[in-house]
Each structure stands twice: as C-alpha cells, then as structure tokens.
N, C-alpha and C positions, 0 to 999 in steps of 0.2 A: 504494500500500500504506500503510495507516494502522497505526502501531505502537501497542502497548499502553503504558500508563504505565510499567510496569517496563522494557519494551524501550527506551523513550525515555530513561529514566534511565541505563541501561547504555551506550546509544549516546552520551549526553552525556559520560559518563566517558571513553569512548574519544576523543571530540572534544576534551575538555579536555587530555588527555595529548598528543594530536597537536598542538594549538595551542601547548602549553607547550614541547614539543621543538623545534618549528619556530622559536619565538620566541627560544630560546637560540642556535640556530645561525645564524639569519638575521634578526636583530631589525629592521633597517631594511627589507630586501627584503620580508619577510613583511608588515609593516605596509602598505607601499606597494601590494603585491599585494591584500591584503584590502580596503583602502579603495577601490581602483579597480575590483576585479572583484566582490567579495562585497557591498560597500557599496551600490551602485546598485540591485541586485536586492532587497536588504533594504528600502531606502527605498520602492521601488515596491510591493512586496507588502504591507508593513506599512501604508502609507497606505491602500491598498485595503481591507485588513482592518479598520482603524479606521473607515473611512467606512461600511462595512457595519454597524458597531455604534454609529453615531452619535457616534464619537470619545469615548465614555464621558462625554458631557456631559449635564447635566440637560435641556438643549434643544439638539438638533443644530445649529440655526441659529446658536448662539453660537460656532460654529467660526470665524465671520467675525472675531470678536475676536482669536482666536489667529493667524489668517492675517495680519490687519492689524498686529498687534504683531510678527510675524516680519519683515514688511517693514520696520518701523521699526528693529528690531534690526540688520537687514542693512545699512542705510545707513551708520551709523558704522563698522561692520566693514569695508565696502568702502573708505570714505575712509581709514581707518586703514591698511589694507593698501597702498593707493595711495601714501599719504604715506611709506611705508617703501621704496618702489621707487626705483630710480635716476632714472627718468623724472620722476615727480612730486616725488620728494625733492629734485631739483635746484633746485626753487623755493625750498628752504630758504636758499639762498645770498642770496636777496633779502630774507629775513626776519631780524630779530634772533634769536639763538639762544633767547632767553627766549620769544619768540612761537612758534617752532617747537616747543619742548618743551611749551609750554602747549597748543598745538593737539592734539598727540598725547595728552596727559593728558586733555583734555576728551573726545576721541573714546573713549578707554578707559572713562572714567567714564560716559559716555552709554550705551555698550554694556552695562556692568555693571548700571546702573540698570534698563535695559529688560529684560534677561534676568531679573533678580530680580523685577521687576514681572510679567512674563509667567508665571513660575512661580507667583506668588501668585494672579494672576488665574485661572489654570487651576484652582486649588483651588475658588475661588468658583463658577466656571462648571460644575464637575463636581458640586457638591453642592447648589446653590441654584437653584430654578426661578423663584420669585416675583420680579418685577422690582424693586419698591421695596427689598426686603430685599437683593437682589443688588447694587443700586447703592450701598447703604450700606456693604456689606462691601467692594466694590471701592474706594470712596473711603478706607475705613479702611486697607486693605492698601497703597494707593498712598502714603499718609502714612507707614506703617510702613517700607516699603522705602526711602523717601526718608531717614528718620531713620537706618536702618541704614547707609546709604551715608555719612552724615555722621559717625556715632559710631565706626564701625569700617571705614574705607575699605579697609585692606589685606586684612582677613579677608573682607570682603564681595566685594572684587574677585577674590580667589583662588577663593571659592566659585562666583561667577558664571562664571569662566573654566572651572572644572572641571565645572560642572553639565551643559552640553551636550556635554561630551567624556568625560572619565574617569569622572565620576559616572554618566553615562548608560549607558556600556558596561560598567561593573563593578559599582557599587553596585546599580543598578536591576536588572541581570541577576540578581545574587544574591538580591535581594528577590523577583523573579518565581519563582525556583527555590524559595525558602523558602515562599512562599505556596502553591505547588502541592504541596510536600511536606507542609505542615501540613494541607492539605485532604485529601490522599490517605493520609497516614500510612504510607507504604511505606518500608522500610529503604533501598532503592536510591536514593530521593530524598535522604535524609540523607547517604548515602555520596557521591553526586555533589557535594553541597554541601561536604563535608569535603575531597574531592579538589581542588575549585576553590579553597578557602581555603588549602590546603597549597601549591598551586602559586604563589599570590600571595605567601604568606609566604616561600617559597624565593627569589622574585625581589626581595623587599624586603630580605632579609638577605644579607650578603656571603659567600655559600656557593658561588656558581657562578663559575667561571673563564671569562672571555671572551677569554683570550689567543689562542684559535684564530681569532678573527673579524677580518676586515678588510672594511669596507663597500665595495661596488662603486662604480665611478665614477658609474654611473647613479643609484644610491641617494643618493650624496652630492649630486649635482646636483639631483635631484627633491625630496629632503627639505629640503635647504639653502635652496632658493628658495621654499619654502612657509611658511605660518604655523604649521605644526606645532611648530616650534622653541619657540614661546612656551609651549606646554603642558609640554614637557620641562623648560624652564628653571624654570617655576613649581614643578614637582615636586621639583627639586633642593633646595628649601627644607626638605623633610622630613628631609634628611640634613645640614642645616646648611651646604650648599654654595651658592656664588654662581652667578649665571646664565652665567658665562663659562667653564664647563668645556669642554674640547675635545669637541665633539659626537660625533665618530666614533672617538675613541681613548681617552678617559677610561673607566676601568672602571665608575665610578658612572654616567656618561652612558649607557654600553651597557646597564647593568642597568636603568636607567629606561626605555630604549627597548624592551628585551625585555618589560618589564612592560606598556608601552603596546601593543606588538604582540600580546601574549598576550590582553589583555582585549578589544581590538577584534576580533581574529580569532574568539575564542570567542563574543563577543556575536553576531556574524553567524551562526556555525555553530549556536549554540543556537536561533536563530530558525528556521533551515532544518530543524532536526531535528523541529520541531513540525509534522509533516505533517498532523495532524488539525486544527491551528489554521489553517494557511495554506489548506488545502483545495485543493491542486493538482488533485486528482481531481474536484472539484466545479466548478472554475472553467470558465465558458463558453469554448469554443475560441477565439472571436474575442478575448476579453479576455486569454486566456493568450498567444496569438500576439502581441498588441499589447504586452503586458508584456515578453515575450522580445525583441521587436524594439527597444523602447525601451532595454532593458538592454544589448543588443549595441551600440546606438548610443552609449550612455554609455561602455562599455568601449573602443569605437573612439576616442572623444575622448581618453581617457587614454593609449591606445596611441600616438596621433598626437603628443600633447603633454600631459604630466602636468599642467603648469601650466594649460593650457587646460581640461582636464577638471575641475580644482579650481574654476576660475573659473565655468564653466558650471553645475556641479552643486552649488555651495556653498549656494544657496538651497534646493534640494530636500533636501539633507542636513540643513540646520538646521530646515527645516519639519517633517521627520519626527520630530525630537527634540521640538519644541514640541507637535505634535499628540499626542504620547504622554504629555505631562505630566498630563492628567486621569486617565489610567489609572494612572500612577505614584502619584498621591495615593490613588486607590481601593485599590491594592494594599497600600500602607502601612496604611491603615485596616483592610483585611481581615486583615493580619497581626496587628495589635493585637487585633482581635476574636477571632481564632483562639487567640492566646496567652492572652487573658483567659478564654476559655472553658475552655482546657486546665488553667489553674491555679485555676479556680473563681471568678473575679471577675465572670463574667456567666453567666446561665442558658443551658443548651443549647437549641438550637432543635428 
C-alpha cells in the first residue's frame, strides 16, 4: 500500500511522538534496539535505492571514490577502537605515555580529516561531470579541508564526529522533510516539521524528569563497551559539561541519551514510512527475500553479541552514510532554490 503525501505526513507525526515517548522512558534500550534491528534494514534498503538512482552522482562510476574513501576512513577508526580495548591497550605499558597519547590523537585527526574530505569530495562528484574541472575542484577542497583541520582542530573534529552520526540522523532528516514540504506545500508537512522540532527542543531543555529511569544491566554493558560513548561525551559540550558525567545516572547524560535515541529511532522510522520511495511492492521477490535474509542475519549477530554485531556491520553502517552525502548536498541546494523562488530571488520554472 502506497500512502499519499498527506497520509505520510500524519503517519510521520505519529512516529515522531512514538519515538519521543519511547526515548524518554527507555533512552539506552531504545537506542540499542533501533540501531541493531531498524538500522541494518535501513542500510540495506537505502543503499539499494541509491544504487538505482546512480547515488545522485554526476557519473555513477564515481561511487568508487566514495567507497575507497570509506575504506580509508574505516582504518583509523578500527585502530583507534582497538587501541582503547584492554587487549590492544595493554601494549601501552611498553610505550611512553606521550607516545600512546600521540598515537590516539593522530588516529582521531586522521579520521576527522578523511571524513571532512569525503564530505567535500561528494559535493564535487555530485555536481561536476567534466574530468579536468572535477580534478581541480577536488584538489582545491583537499587543501581547504587540510587548512580547516589546522586552523580550527577542535571545531573541525567535533563537526566530523557529529557528521556521520547526529548530523546524519537529525539535521539531514529535517532537511529531507523540509525539502519535501517546500515542494508539496501541504500544511501537514509543516506540522510534522514543527512537531519534530518541538520534541528536540523538549529534550534539549531541562523540562523532563528522568528520575523514573534506571538503565538495565544489558544496556549498561552493551552501550558501555561500544564507541557510542564518544558521541554522548562530545554533546555534553553544548551544556558546558565535561566528558566525565556518570553515563547512566546523571540527569544531563540521560537527557542527551534520550535525544540520541529519539533522533536515531525517528530517522529509521521516517525512512520506512516512505513506502513509495522504498518501493517494497515493486521490489523483485528474489531481491526482497535476499534483503530480508541479510537483515535477519544482521539482527542475529546483534542478538548473539552486540559487540560482534557492531564490529561486523560498522563498515556497512558508515558506507550508507557516505553514499548518501551526494544526495544531502543536492537536497540543501534544492532547499535554497525553493526558498529563493518563494521569496522572489529566482524566477519560477
């Protein structure tokens, strides 16, 4: 069944409220569930959808650049995670503390630089077809990203950490909603955007009491042993708090986790609500069954061991973010074009 635009908007409002309520009452459990169960199906179906549309690149074959850069990004990320584990981290006792700290810092800087470069490269690949012009812009953006990392390392590092995580699931989700609403001009679309913004505002402000909540042992173990903690700690900066807040008991830490759980969960639900976009009813049966089988395998990995599921699916998760970058750029340009037309800065088509 394919929903109309208006029906989809009202469905989204219901999903927003559902995700918001669940995030307040089970901030850690909801996030872990959404990431393990909804996440893999989202990756598989969106990558398939992007492939059918040439990844929104000027030339589909340029996707090799994005896949290659994803692999490069993934290497320092893997080594950084290993370096933090007890097994690999035990090697630190053989290293001077200065060398160990420097190794961690270099890996983080390499990750940040490659994420920023990939985001910039995806803009060039989405808009420019001619090779000479494309290579000139690629060289220019490489230099620009390098300078940003030197001039403002703290802000640049924060942005590149948030880009494939919080920005991807919240800001870009809102931009997709805005682009569709500007295109359709239906009240229900603006209402959905307003409800989404209000829910985020309520989680940003100290208006919700989390005194009722106590994280389960499973949630503490699964979340505490993952790299998700780094995102939460970085977000504490908005409230002027340090990274050492008690993760499972501090009111601020719980509010941040509720925000993370809400935006991740709704990001996935928003995608699945687009029945006409995914085209479940048009998908060949063989492809549909293969997708479902792969999804069940992914969920099975998480059920067996959450840490194992994260390790095996980390590349797929990151790849779907990178492959969406060209579309993100085009959506931003589309929004600017729509707004310019509405306020009379550009002629109507």
